[in-house]
C-alpha positions in Angstrom: 8.1 -29.8 18.3 5.0 -27.6 19.0 4.3 -25.0 16.3 1.0 -23.8 17.9 0.8 -20.0 18.1 0.1 -18.4 21.5 -3.3 -16.8 22.1 -1.5 -13.4 22.2 0.1 -14.0 18.8 -3.3 -15.1 17.3 -4.9 -11.9 18.6 -2.2 -9.8 17.2 -2.6 -11.6 13.9 -6.3 -11.0 13.9 -5.9 -7.3 14.7 -3.3 -6.9 11.9 -5.6 -8.6 9.4 -8.6 -6.4 10.4 -6.5 -3.2 10.0 -5.3 -4.3 6.6 -8.8 -5.2 5.4 -10.4 -2.0 6.8 -7.6 0.6 6.1 -5.2 -0.6 3.5 -7.4 -2.7 1.1 -9.7 0.2 0.3 -6.7 2.4 -0.6 -5.0 -0.1 -2.9 -6.8 0.6 -6.1 -6.4 4.4 -6.0 -2.8 4.3 -4.8 -1.8 1.9 -7.6 -3.6 4.0 -10.2 -2.0 7.2 -8.9 1.3 5.5 -8.3 1.9 7.2 -5.0 2.1 6.6 -1.3 0.6 9.5 0.6 2.5 10.9 3.5 -0.7 10.6 5.6 -0.6 6.9 5.2 3.1 6.7 6.1 2.4 8.7 9.2 -0.5 6.5 10.2 1.7 3.4 9.7 4.4 5.0 12.0 1.9 5.9 14.6 0.0 2.6 14.5 0.7 -0.6 16.4 1.9 -2.5 13.4 5.0 -0.4 12.5 8.3 -2.2 13.2 6.6 -5.3 14.4 9.7 -7.5 14.8 12.1 -4.6 15.6 13.3 -4.8 19.2 11.6 -2.3 21.5 14.9 -0.7 22.4 15.2 0.4 18.8 11.6 1.8 18.5 9.9 -1.4 17.3 7.1 -3.5 18.8 9.4 -6.4 19.7 7.0 -9.1 18.4 8.5 -12.5 17.6 8.8 -13.5 13.9 
């Protein structure tokens, strides 16, 4: 059985990691200290390419495989 990830999946994984490192990681400290999740971040998550990754496209997700 071959468990190798496709080049497309590897690229998606790399993009997701970059987004987390560049956008989310810098916010973690302040958000945890303030104990809040700003609406702006929620909207960015919804508008971005990583919201609903494994939800089928017919339901508004990205349709990525798990």
